[in-house]
RODO-70336 format. One line per 8 residues: their letters; for each residue x, y, z of N, C-alpha, C. Coordinates in Angstrom, 3 decimals. Example, Ala and Ser with C-alpha at 12.3 -4.5 7.8 and 13.67 -1.06 7.14 Angstrom:
! RODO-70336
AS	13.190 -5.690 7.800 12.300 -4.500 7.800 13.200 -3.300 7.800 | 12.850 -2.250 7.080 13.670 -1.060 7.140 12.900 0.030 7.870
! end
This chain:
! RODO-70336
MHAAGNDG	36.393 -15.015 -35.859 36.776 -16.357 -35.481 36.175 -16.705 -34.131 | 34.909 -16.782 -34.057 34.239 -17.163 -32.821 33.735 -18.588 -32.955 | 33.468 -19.194 -31.819 32.715 -20.438 -31.807 31.425 -20.179 -31.053 | 30.531 -21.122 -31.104 29.188 -20.890 -30.586 29.192 -20.557 -29.104 | 28.440 -19.554 -28.719 28.204 -19.221 -27.327 26.770 -19.586 -26.990 | 26.305 -19.150 -25.830 24.943 -19.479 -25.428 23.902 -18.840 -26.327 | 24.300 -17.800 -27.088 23.347 -17.150 -27.965 23.303 -17.825 -29.332 | 24.006 -18.949 -29.494 23.950 -19.705 -30.731 24.766 -19.116 -31.850
RYHTGQRP	25.794 -18.298 -31.527 26.596 -17.683 -32.581 27.989 -18.291 -32.598 | 28.571 -18.361 -33.777 30.003 -18.576 -33.883 30.495 -17.782 -35.065 | 31.762 -17.425 -35.038 32.327 -16.592 -36.083 33.556 -17.292 -36.645 | 33.741 -17.215 -37.935 34.966 -17.686 -38.562 35.509 -16.540 -39.389 | 36.852 -16.472 -39.501 37.436 -15.336 -40.176 37.130 -14.075 -39.390 | 36.844 -12.989 -40.069 36.530 -11.733 -39.408 35.037 -11.415 -39.459 | 34.225 -12.257 -40.123 32.806 -11.968 -40.270 31.966 -12.897 -39.398 | 31.073 -12.350 -38.601 30.230 -13.198 -37.754 29.172 -13.923 -38.568
HRTGPDSD	28.884 -15.160 -38.187 27.840 -15.953 -38.830 26.888 -16.438 -37.744 | 25.617 -16.249 -37.945 24.616 -16.657 -36.961 24.133 -18.068 -37.286 | 24.180 -18.931 -36.307 23.709 -20.296 -36.508 22.251 -20.406 -36.077 | 21.555 -21.332 -36.682 20.157 -21.558 -36.350 19.985 -22.818 -35.525 | 18.764 -23.231 -35.302 18.500 -24.439 -34.510 19.117 -25.696 -35.102 | 19.376 -25.673 -36.431 19.922 -26.856 -37.075 21.443 -26.783 -37.230 | 22.097 -25.928 -36.453 23.547 -25.805 -36.537 24.215 -27.132 -36.228 | 25.322 -27.378 -36.881 26.031 -28.650 -36.762 27.109 -28.547 -35.686
PEQIDLLY	26.921 -29.157 -34.515 27.936 -29.083 -33.451 29.275 -29.655 -33.900 | 29.264 -30.674 -34.756 30.518 -31.280 -35.200 31.341 -30.274 -36.011 | 30.664 -29.459 -36.803 31.377 -28.454 -37.578 32.068 -27.449 -36.659 | 31.370 -27.047 -35.603 31.956 -26.106 -34.656 33.147 -26.731 -33.936 | 33.037 -28.023 -33.586 34.154 -28.704 -32.941 35.366 -28.754 -33.866 | 35.138 -28.981 -35.157 36.236 -29.005 -36.119 36.917 -27.640 -36.219 | 36.141 -26.571 -36.119 36.720 -25.229 -36.149 37.629 -25.002 -34.944 | 37.205 -25.474 -33.768 38.062 -25.383 -32.583 39.358 -26.157 -32.792
EAELAYDA	39.234 -27.385 -33.298 40.414 -28.229 -33.478 41.397 -27.611 -34.456 | 40.886 -26.875 -35.440 41.749 -26.248 -36.440 42.208 -24.856 -36.010 | 41.891 -24.462 -34.772 42.232 -23.142 -34.253 41.673 -22.033 -35.137 | 40.446 -22.231 -35.604 39.770 -21.240 -36.428 38.518 -20.708 -35.751 | 38.383 -20.931 -34.455 37.153 -20.541 -33.784 37.440 -20.101 -32.356 | 36.531 -19.297 -31.824 36.608 -18.961 -30.407 35.206 -18.753 -29.869 | 35.108 -18.879 -28.572 33.842 -18.721 -27.873 33.472 -17.240 -27.842 | 32.278 -16.913 -28.315 31.848 -15.513 -28.341 31.843 -14.895 -26.955
QAIPAGLA	31.652 -15.708 -25.919 31.623 -15.188 -24.557 33.015 -14.850 -24.030 | 34.067 -15.143 -24.801 35.416 -14.781 -24.394 35.679 -13.295 -24.582 | 34.806 -12.598 -25.305 34.953 -11.161 -25.494 34.305 -10.428 -24.324 | 35.068 -9.655 -23.553 34.465 -8.906 -22.441 33.334 -8.008 -22.930 | 32.306 -7.884 -22.109 31.108 -7.137 -22.508 31.434 -5.707 -22.909 | 32.348 -5.071 -22.195 32.681 -3.684 -22.503 33.267 -3.509 -23.885 | 34.053 -4.485 -24.336 34.616 -4.424 -25.684 33.533 -4.645 -26.729 | 32.705 -5.640 -26.500 31.664 -5.965 -27.463 30.680 -4.807 -27.627
EAGWERYL	30.318 -4.175 -26.528 29.363 -3.072 -26.576 29.923 -1.877 -27.344 | 31.225 -1.675 -27.274 31.853 -0.543 -27.953 32.319 -0.889 -29.359 | 32.154 -2.155 -29.776 32.610 -2.563 -31.096 34.109 -2.717 -31.209 | 34.773 -2.943 -30.079 36.233 -3.050 -30.054 36.716 -4.494 -29.930 | 35.824 -5.464 -30.103 36.225 -6.849 -29.889 37.299 -7.310 -30.861 | 37.414 -6.659 -32.016 38.377 -7.119 -33.030 39.823 -7.032 -32.554 | 40.095 -6.227 -31.536 41.474 -6.116 -31.065 41.899 -7.306 -30.224 | 40.947 -8.070 -29.746 41.243 -9.275 -28.980 41.109 -10.531 -29.835
EPVLPAMS	40.377 -10.427 -30.932 40.092 -11.596 -31.760 41.336 -12.347 -32.245 | 42.400 -11.665 -32.696 43.532 -12.397 -33.272 44.207 -13.386 -32.329 | 44.090 -13.183 -31.006 44.823 -14.041 -30.077 43.988 -15.212 -29.569 | 42.692 -15.184 -29.779 41.826 -16.179 -29.155 41.930 -17.586 -29.737 | 42.027 -17.772 -31.064 42.044 -19.137 -31.584 43.177 -20.002 -31.057 | 44.283 -19.390 -30.648 45.415 -20.173 -30.139 45.177 -20.687 -28.724 | 44.089 -20.243 -28.080 43.791 -20.677 -26.717 42.774 -21.805 -26.723 | 42.852 -22.652 -25.712 41.869 -23.717 -25.579 40.509 -23.111 -25.249
QPTQQTLP	39.444 -23.863 -25.530 38.104 -23.351 -25.248 37.901 -23.055 -23.759 | 38.334 -23.923 -22.840 38.177 -23.584 -21.413 38.899 -22.298 -21.033 | 40.089 -22.075 -21.617 40.830 -20.853 -21.324 40.091 -19.635 -21.858 | 39.529 -19.766 -23.056 38.764 -18.663 -23.629 37.622 -18.244 -22.713 | 36.968 -19.214 -22.133 35.791 -18.923 -21.314 36.137 -18.155 -20.043 | 37.384 -18.260 -19.605 37.798 -17.544 -18.388 38.425 -16.192 -18.692 | 38.528 -15.839 -19.966 39.298 -14.662 -20.346 38.764 -13.358 -19.761 | 37.465 -13.087 -19.770 37.004 -11.821 -19.167 37.454 -11.651 -17.718
DRLAARSV	37.383 -12.725 -16.938 37.828 -12.643 -15.543 39.339 -12.458 -15.457 | 40.081 -13.119 -16.341 41.539 -12.986 -16.337 41.951 -11.562 -16.668 | 41.318 -10.953 -17.663 41.658 -9.580 -18.023 41.306 -8.611 -16.897 | 40.206 -8.869 -16.212 39.804 -8.007 -15.100 40.803 -8.053 -13.952 | 41.633 -9.091 -13.919 42.642 -9.221 -12.865 44.005 -8.677 -13.309 | 44.110 -8.189 -14.544 45.377 -7.695 -15.078 45.488 -6.192 -14.885 | 46.744 -5.707 -14.870 46.982 -4.275 -14.675 48.077 -3.782 -15.618 | 47.925 -2.523 -16.028 48.890 -1.861 -16.914 49.258 -0.521 -16.285
AVVGEYDP	50.548 -0.245 -16.183 51.035 1.040 -15.688 51.588 1.834 -16.867 | 51.034 3.009 -17.107 51.463 3.868 -18.207 52.509 4.846 -17.682 | 53.671 4.844 -18.328 54.746 5.763 -17.967 55.005 6.668 -19.162 | 55.131 7.967 -18.921 55.414 8.880 -20.022 54.187 9.649 -20.467 | 54.031 9.796 -21.788 52.975 10.628 -22.361 51.682 9.838 -22.504 | 50.670 10.249 -21.760 49.409 9.516 -21.756 48.543 9.826 -22.977 | 48.508 11.078 -23.408 47.568 11.485 -24.456 47.671 10.664 -25.747 | 48.881 10.383 -26.272 48.941 9.630 -27.526 48.388 8.208 -27.428
VSGVCDRL	48.311 7.667 -26.210 47.827 6.289 -26.043 46.508 6.243 -25.273 | 45.818 7.373 -25.181 44.563 7.403 -24.428 43.521 6.479 -25.054 | 43.502 6.389 -26.399 42.565 5.491 -27.063 42.842 4.040 -26.735 | 44.115 3.692 -26.633 44.501 2.332 -26.249 44.002 2.040 -24.839 | 44.212 2.983 -23.940 43.814 2.782 -22.540 42.299 2.661 -22.398 | 41.543 3.406 -23.214 40.085 3.297 -23.182 39.644 1.870 -23.485 | 40.279 1.239 -24.454 39.909 -0.115 -24.852 40.314 -1.131 -23.797 | 41.466 -0.914 -23.175 41.881 -1.808 -22.107 40.892 -1.742 -20.941
RAAGVSVS	40.501 -0.536 -20.594 39.540 -0.385 -19.490 38.194 -1.011 -19.845 | 37.793 -0.912 -21.115 36.526 -1.520 -21.533 36.564 -3.034 -21.377 | 37.759 -3.614 -21.407 37.920 -5.055 -21.211 38.062 -5.412 -19.739 | 38.047 -4.427 -18.860 38.161 -4.690 -17.433 39.562 -4.568 -16.885 | 40.544 -4.245 -17.733 41.936 -4.132 -17.296 42.118 -2.869 -16.456 | 42.876 -2.982 -15.374 43.199 -1.830 -14.541 44.330 -1.043 -15.191 | 44.106 0.229 -15.462 45.102 1.086 -16.115 45.393 2.267 -15.208 | 46.683 2.514 -14.936 47.072 3.602 -14.048 48.290 4.301 -14.608
ERSATDPQ	48.415 5.591 -14.334 49.569 6.363 -14.769 50.632 6.383 -13.677 | 51.884 6.353 -14.120 53.006 6.482 -13.194 53.819 7.712 -13.528 | 54.309 8.361 -12.516 55.159 9.521 -12.704 56.590 9.078 -12.993 | 57.256 9.805 -13.891 58.654 9.488 -14.191 59.543 9.692 -12.973 | 59.121 10.575 -12.072 59.919 10.826 -10.873 59.569 9.881 -9.738 | 58.448 9.164 -9.879 58.031 8.214 -8.850 57.500 6.960 -9.542 | 58.382 6.149 -10.129 57.944 5.013 -10.933 57.201 3.953 -10.140 | 57.274 3.966 -8.820 56.588 2.950 -8.032 55.190 3.397 -7.586
SHLDDPDV	54.772 4.582 -8.044 53.472 5.092 -7.603 52.336 4.309 -8.231 | 51.227 4.235 -7.519 49.942 3.688 -7.972 49.911 2.168 -8.046 | 50.843 1.538 -8.764 50.813 0.095 -8.906 52.140 -0.495 -8.447 | 52.083 -1.453 -7.516 53.308 -2.037 -6.996 53.984 -2.953 -8.005 | 53.213 -3.780 -8.685 53.795 -4.743 -9.618 52.798 -5.010 -10.741 | 52.722 -4.123 -11.726 51.761 -4.308 -12.813 52.161 -5.478 -13.696 | 51.226 -5.967 -14.471 51.526 -7.029 -15.434 52.264 -6.479 -16.637 | 51.951 -5.245 -17.015 52.608 -4.602 -18.154 52.990 -3.179 -17.770
IFLSEQLE	54.237 -2.803 -18.055 54.683 -1.412 -17.959 54.683 -0.858 -19.377 | 53.855 0.125 -19.621 53.606 0.651 -20.961 54.266 2.016 -21.077 | 55.407 2.066 -21.767 56.178 3.300 -21.898 55.785 4.017 -23.183 | 55.144 5.169 -23.037 54.737 5.985 -24.176 55.599 7.236 -24.191 | 56.498 7.322 -25.166 57.432 8.444 -25.217 56.977 9.492 -26.219 | 57.202 10.749 -25.894 57.014 11.828 -26.856 58.355 12.186 -27.479 | 59.374 12.202 -26.661 60.730 12.481 -27.115 61.622 11.350 -26.637 | 62.352 10.742 -27.574 63.167 9.591 -27.201 64.244 9.984 -26.186
RSDSWRAA	64.404 9.099 -25.209 65.375 9.277 -24.135 65.007 10.426 -23.203 | 63.729 10.655 -23.010 63.297 11.568 -21.955 63.430 10.822 -20.626 | 63.113 11.486 -19.521 63.266 10.857 -18.209 62.409 9.598 -18.057 | 61.337 9.520 -18.817 60.391 8.422 -18.623 60.990 7.059 -18.941 | 61.909 6.966 -19.918 62.421 5.648 -20.286 63.228 5.034 -19.143 | 63.981 5.860 -18.446 64.793 5.327 -17.343 63.903 4.847 -16.192 | 62.845 5.613 -15.905 61.920 5.211 -14.848 61.246 3.892 -15.192 | 60.796 3.758 -16.442 60.135 2.525 -16.863 61.102 1.347 -16.850
NEAWATSS	62.328 1.578 -17.302 63.310 0.509 -17.376 63.683 -0.004 -15.989 | 63.874 0.899 -15.056 64.254 0.490 -13.696 63.093 -0.217 -12.997 | 61.864 0.240 -13.246 60.705 -0.435 -12.659 60.572 -1.846 -13.218 | 60.805 -1.990 -14.508 60.727 -3.314 -15.144 61.801 -4.257 -14.612 | 63.027 -3.736 -14.434 64.154 -4.574 -14.051 63.979 -5.207 -12.678 | 63.143 -4.623 -11.847 62.940 -5.161 -10.502 61.544 -5.734 -10.318 | 60.903 -6.096 -11.418 59.545 -6.644 -11.348 59.418 -7.843 -12.270 | 58.247 -8.427 -12.297 57.957 -9.548 -13.197 57.149 -9.082 -14.395
ATLIKTRL	57.081 -7.772 -14.613 56.233 -7.209 -15.658 56.866 -7.352 -17.036 | 56.025 -7.214 -18.059 56.462 -7.062 -19.438 56.518 -5.571 -19.740 | 57.598 -5.137 -20.385 57.756 -3.728 -20.740 57.497 -3.555 -22.232 | 56.626 -2.625 -22.578 56.340 -2.301 -23.975 56.620 -0.825 -24.192 | 57.466 -0.521 -25.153 57.850 0.859 -25.459 57.263 1.255 -26.809 | 56.726 2.469 -26.881 56.131 2.924 -28.134 56.246 4.436 -28.246 | 56.234 4.921 -29.521 56.317 6.371 -29.733 55.923 6.722 -31.156 | 55.127 7.774 -31.290 54.812 8.328 -32.604 56.024 9.067 -33.149
TATGWRLG	56.213 9.017 -34.460 57.264 9.790 -35.113 56.630 10.671 -36.184 | 57.438 11.443 -36.876 56.921 12.352 -37.900 56.345 11.601 -39.091 | 56.722 10.350 -39.272 56.245 9.596 -40.434 55.505 8.316 -40.064 | 55.426 7.980 -38.798 54.764 6.733 -38.405 54.939 6.471 -36.928 | 55.589 5.358 -36.606 55.799 5.062 -35.194 56.928 4.066 -35.008 | 57.411 4.042 -33.778 58.359 3.027 -33.316 57.644 2.202 -32.264 | 57.708 0.909 -32.401 57.000 0.009 -31.494 57.970 -1.052 -30.991 | 58.158 -1.087 -29.674 59.098 -2.011 -29.097 60.386 -1.289 -28.728
PVLTADAR	61.325 -1.987 -28.113 61.236 -3.426 -27.885 60.188 -3.794 -26.845 | 59.760 -5.048 -26.939 58.903 -5.641 -25.927 59.796 -6.542 -25.084 | 59.914 -6.223 -23.812 60.830 -6.940 -22.933 60.034 -7.721 -21.894 | 60.049 -9.029 -21.998 59.408 -9.879 -21.004 60.323 -10.026 -19.789 | 59.851 -10.706 -18.770 60.637 -10.832 -17.535 61.958 -11.561 -17.758 | 62.030 -12.421 -18.782 63.265 -13.162 -19.032 64.023 -12.627 -20.248 | 63.756 -11.390 -20.646 64.484 -10.792 -21.760 65.967 -10.689 -21.431 | 66.801 -10.824 -22.440 68.253 -10.803 -22.229 68.864 -9.422 -22.454
ACLNCVYT	68.045 -8.395 -22.535 68.530 -7.022 -22.687 67.501 -6.087 -22.082 | 67.903 -4.842 -21.868 66.983 -3.841 -21.344 67.142 -2.579 -22.180 | 66.382 -1.539 -21.856 66.474 -0.293 -22.622 67.829 0.369 -22.454 | 68.444 0.197 -21.292 69.787 0.748 -21.100 70.773 0.083 -22.059 | 70.591 -1.214 -22.291 71.428 -1.922 -23.268 71.256 -1.321 -24.654 | 69.997 -1.064 -25.027 69.692 -0.515 -26.350 70.422 0.804 -26.556 | 70.289 1.718 -25.595 70.876 3.038 -25.771 72.388 3.021 -25.638 | 72.929 2.115 -24.830 74.379 1.981 -24.735 74.969 1.581 -26.079
RVDANKAG	74.315 0.652 -26.752 74.806 0.208 -28.062 74.620 1.279 -29.135 | 73.550 2.039 -29.046 73.361 3.137 -29.995 74.484 4.156 -29.848 | 74.829 4.489 -28.612 75.900 5.450 -28.377 77.244 4.920 -28.873 | 77.452 3.612 -28.733 78.724 3.020 -29.146 78.831 2.906 -30.667 | 77.681 2.852 -31.335 77.674 2.679 -32.785 77.253 3.993 -33.433 | 78.177 4.900 -33.587 77.841 6.220 -34.110 77.378 6.159 -35.561 | 77.900 5.227 -36.320 77.501 5.102 -37.719 76.112 4.471 -37.787 | 75.137 5.269 -38.211 73.768 4.742 -38.309 73.081 4.600 -36.979
GQLFDETI	73.655 5.197 -35.943 73.079 5.022 -34.619 72.232 6.181 -34.143 | 71.844 7.076 -35.056 71.044 8.220 -34.653 69.637 7.785 -34.272 | 69.112 8.384 -33.228 67.737 8.133 -32.807 66.859 9.305 -33.224 | 65.582 9.025 -33.433 64.637 10.093 -33.744 64.548 11.049 -32.559 | 64.481 12.345 -32.848 64.388 13.302 -31.749 63.296 14.349 -31.970 | 62.429 14.136 -32.971 61.367 15.111 -33.202 60.204 14.869 -32.243 | 59.457 15.921 -31.970 58.288 15.824 -31.114 57.035 15.945 -31.973 | 56.116 15.016 -31.821 54.890 15.007 -32.607 53.770 15.627 -31.788
TGTPPYMQ	53.081 16.568 -32.377 51.923 17.176 -31.728 50.710 17.024 -32.629 | 49.528 17.176 -32.064 48.317 17.050 -32.865 47.980 15.599 -33.158 | 47.173 15.395 -34.186 46.712 14.057 -34.568 47.177 13.752 -35.982 | 48.232 12.956 -36.166 48.700 12.629 -37.515 47.705 11.734 -38.239 | 47.775 11.638 -39.563 46.803 10.842 -40.324 46.858 9.351 -40.033 | 47.935 8.884 -39.426 48.085 7.470 -39.127 47.782 7.163 -37.661 | 47.162 8.118 -36.968 46.898 7.940 -35.539 45.992 6.742 -35.280 | 44.958 6.553 -36.092 44.037 5.442 -35.880 44.751 4.107 -36.038
AYTDTVTE	45.588 3.993 -37.064 46.335 2.752 -37.279 47.299 2.493 -36.130 | 47.916 3.551 -35.629 48.822 3.435 -34.490 48.082 2.918 -33.259 | 46.941 3.509 -32.981 46.148 3.096 -31.822 45.701 1.648 -31.957 | 45.258 1.264 -33.141 44.816 -0.115 -33.360 45.959 -1.102 -33.148 | 47.128 -0.788 -33.701 48.278 -1.691 -33.604 48.732 -1.864 -32.164 | 48.834 -0.752 -31.444 49.302 -0.811 -30.056 48.269 -1.515 -29.173 | 46.984 -1.294 -29.454 45.941 -1.965 -28.682 46.073 -3.472 -28.775 | 46.209 -3.978 -29.990 46.321 -5.425 -30.158 47.560 -5.956 -29.454
LLFRALVA	48.672 -5.224 -29.532 49.902 -5.679 -28.877 49.723 -5.734 -27.365 | 49.057 -4.735 -26.780 48.829 -4.750 -25.333 47.981 -5.942 -24.925 | 46.930 -6.242 -25.674 46.119 -7.420 -25.361 46.953 -8.696 -25.474 | 47.793 -8.771 -26.481 48.653 -9.952 -26.630 49.574 -10.108 -25.431 | 50.106 -9.013 -24.946 50.989 -9.078 -23.782 50.228 -9.538 -22.548 | 49.019 -9.059 -22.380 48.239 -9.385 -21.191 47.799 -10.844 -21.149 | 47.669 -11.482 -22.307 47.245 -12.887 -22.336 48.385 -13.810 -22.761 | 49.634 -13.302 -22.681 50.830 -14.105 -22.965 50.806 -14.703 -24.361
QLPRYLDD	50.437 -13.890 -25.345 50.432 -14.321 -26.744 51.177 -13.296 -27.601 | 52.366 -12.902 -27.167 53.121 -11.894 -27.889 53.576 -12.403 -29.252 | 53.554 -11.560 -30.286 53.985 -11.986 -31.620 55.489 -12.212 -31.673 | 55.907 -13.222 -32.414 57.319 -13.566 -32.492 58.156 -12.488 -33.184 | 57.529 -11.645 -34.022 58.326 -10.663 -34.750 58.906 -9.589 -33.831 | 58.462 -9.537 -32.574 59.012 -8.574 -31.641 59.988 -9.206 -30.660 | 60.340 -10.480 -30.878 61.348 -11.113 -30.046 62.701 -10.450 -30.302 | 63.259 -9.820 -29.284 64.601 -9.232 -29.369 64.743 -8.220 -30.501
QFVVYDHY	63.674 -7.519 -30.832 63.775 -6.476 -31.837 62.603 -5.520 -31.685 | 62.616 -4.448 -32.468 61.492 -3.522 -32.451 61.153 -3.147 -33.884 | 60.033 -2.458 -34.054 59.529 -2.115 -35.378 59.606 -0.608 -35.572 | 60.155 -0.195 -36.705 60.121 1.199 -37.132 59.247 1.247 -38.370 | 58.079 1.886 -38.251 57.103 1.878 -39.341 56.988 3.266 -39.951 | 57.077 3.315 -41.292 56.908 4.560 -42.041 55.577 4.492 -42.770 | 54.621 5.290 -42.332 53.272 5.267 -42.897 53.265 5.706 -44.361 | 54.064 6.697 -44.701 54.021 7.265 -46.047 54.763 6.404 -47.066
QGRRETPR	55.825 5.766 -46.645 56.575 4.885 -47.534 56.043 3.452 -47.511 | 55.203 3.148 -46.517 54.715 1.776 -46.387 55.837 0.805 -46.064 | 56.835 1.281 -45.337 58.031 0.491 -45.077 58.120 0.154 -43.595 | 58.547 -1.069 -43.287 58.731 -1.503 -41.909 60.122 -2.079 -41.739 | 60.868 -1.563 -40.770 62.193 -2.082 -40.445 62.139 -2.700 -39.054 | 62.962 -3.703 -38.829 62.952 -4.406 -37.538 64.381 -4.539 -37.000 | 64.946 -3.458 -36.463 66.296 -3.540 -35.882 66.326 -4.508 -34.699 | 67.445 -5.174 -34.545 67.614 -6.129 -33.457 67.997 -5.413 -32.164
VFASPHCE	67.721 -6.086 -31.053 68.082 -5.595 -29.726 69.086 -6.568 -29.117 | 70.262 -6.069 -28.750 71.296 -6.917 -28.178 71.657 -6.448 -26.770 | 71.978 -7.402 -25.919 72.381 -7.061 -24.558 73.740 -6.385 -24.562 | 73.926 -5.507 -23.608 75.215 -4.850 -23.425 75.949 -5.528 -22.275 | 77.184 -5.979 -22.484 77.911 -6.660 -21.405 78.037 -5.778 -20.170 | 77.804 -6.369 -19.023 77.945 -5.672 -17.747 77.037 -4.435 -17.651 | 75.847 -4.549 -18.193 74.879 -3.447 -18.100 74.541 -3.213 -16.629 | 74.602 -1.963 -16.188 74.385 -1.666 -14.762 72.953 -1.950 -14.332
VCDNASSR	71.991 -1.789 -15.243 70.603 -2.074 -14.889 70.378 -3.573 -14.786 | 70.852 -4.312 -15.772 70.685 -5.770 -15.741 71.427 -6.381 -14.554 | 72.613 -5.873 -14.269 73.413 -6.408 -13.167 72.734 -6.217 -11.822 | 71.980 -5.133 -11.693 71.329 -4.825 -10.428 69.916 -5.375 -10.326 | 69.415 -5.969 -11.399 68.039 -6.469 -11.388 67.927 -7.666 -10.462 | 66.843 -7.701 -9.713 66.636 -8.811 -8.781 66.426 -10.127 -9.506 | 65.973 -10.065 -10.776 65.719 -11.288 -11.543 66.870 -11.581 -12.502 | 68.067 -11.080 -12.181 69.215 -11.221 -13.083 69.502 -12.692 -13.388
QERFP	69.464 -13.562 -12.417 69.795 -14.969 -12.653 68.761 -15.648 -13.527 | 67.517 -15.196 -13.465 66.469 -15.770 -14.314 66.683 -15.348 -15.763 | 67.179 -14.117 -15.974 67.370 -13.635 -17.328 68.616 -14.245 -17.976 | 69.615 -14.516 -17.157 70.865 -15.053 -17.693 71.205 -16.345 -16.958 | 70.472 -17.446 -17.288 70.702 -18.707 -16.570 72.090 -19.265 -16.854
! end
């Protein structure tokens, strides 16, 4: 879904089409108006050279053409702080860096290290409820960042919740409610090692979500919920996320009034 750049190319759908000297500018304008096109120059050079542009493509048609043209510079000004297990998301981080995004690791014991206020706090867990979730949650609660939580499981992955700066719940809320609801409230506790057969799909999915977060185009299906995906059953569940009354993290957050107007 590209529109013509200086090289005379535009793309519609997922397949690129090369235009010639007799290309119809009106047709390209109609594609923009229908949100079926984007400027080829909106893809950062590092992504295009590595063949990774498809992870940014889904979000571009919803942006205006002037906004698309500034996207490489905008991404170069964005930052992501990785908390938790880096190895399972190393492929995601490679693609972010290829787009110019600043990616840094944070220690669970020192959540403020390296980046003072990243645009995205990316929590990659190996074991649910390890020390890393609390560090990421507390860093998010006192910042303007978006928090994205993800983890591989024995059969697929858990993705989300995605918590924006004005989210009405936090990870502490999630776990408080799980503890209160013993019936059906068990969390996964297995540790995944090696490379599962669905690793590529996991990396692709998380990559696209990170790009969406960085350009403020998050998918609605992650509003106040998360995804539990089973690769072998082909099944996806989307449990809801609810705030916990008088949550100690939310109560102490500097942006508490913004979250609960």
